[in-house]
N, C-alpha and C positions, 0 to 999 in steps of 0.2 A: 524547744526548737521545732518539734513536729506540730505543736499547736499553732505556732506562728506560721508555718508553711500552710497548714490547713486554712488559716485565716486569710492568707494571701490568695490561695486558690479560690476560696469562697468569694472574696472581693472581686477577683478577675471574672468569675462566673457571673456575678451580679452585674458587673459593668458590661459584659458582652450581651447579657439578656436585655439590658437597658438600650444598648446600641441597636440591637436587632429590632426592638420595639419602636424606636424612633425611626429607623429606616423603613419599617413597614408602614408608618404613618406619613411618610414623605410623599409629595406628589410625584407621580410617575413610577412609583415603586412597583405597582402591579405589572406595568409593561416591562420593567427591568427583570422582575421575577419570571415572567413568562418567557422572556428572551433567554434567560439562564436555563430554564427547563428545556426549551427548544434546542439550546446548544448541547445539552446533555444527550438528547435524543439523536442529534446529528453525529455526535462523537461515537455513540453506540453503533449507528449505521456504518460509519467509516471503519470501525473495528471489525464488523462482520465482513465487510468487503475486502479488507486487507488480509484477512485470514486465508481467503482463497488465493491470494497472490503467492503465498509461500509454496503451495502445491504446484502452481503453474510454473514458478521459478525452478523448482526441482525438476519438473518434466522438461523444461526448456534446457536445463543444464545437461540432462541425459541425452536429449536429442542433439545438442551441439557436439557432445562426445561421439555419438554415432556418426554424425556427418563428417567430423574430423577423421575418424578411423576409415570411413569409406573414401574420403578424398586421398588418403595416403596410399591405399591399395590401388594398384593399376587394374582396371577392369578389362576383361577380354573384349567387351563390346567396343570400348574406346580404341583399343589397339587394332582391332579388325576394321573398324571404320576408317582409320587413318591410312591403312594400306590399300584401300580401294583406289582404283584408277578411274578416271572419267572415261566415259564412252566417247567414241569419236563423233557420234551424232548427237552432241549435246544440244540443248534447247537455247543456249546462250546466243545472243545476237552478235554477229560479227560486223564490224564497221569497215 
């Protein structure tokens, strides 16, 4: 059984080598190969860029939590500015 399995794997390997050989001889194969290599380079570049997004996302989450906590606390400035009254000599135009 093991010998039969080895024979099967050997035949599959030979067939794949033949298929690769025929593909390399096909017209336009060079351009297709170059496009595939370029695609790999572009995928690598995208992976490098997206690694930075994880850190930015963590920082953004922390900042959102800080903003939420600040929004829940009433600040003294906001309450003091609300209690101010307008002066009688305001610069607003009267009609």
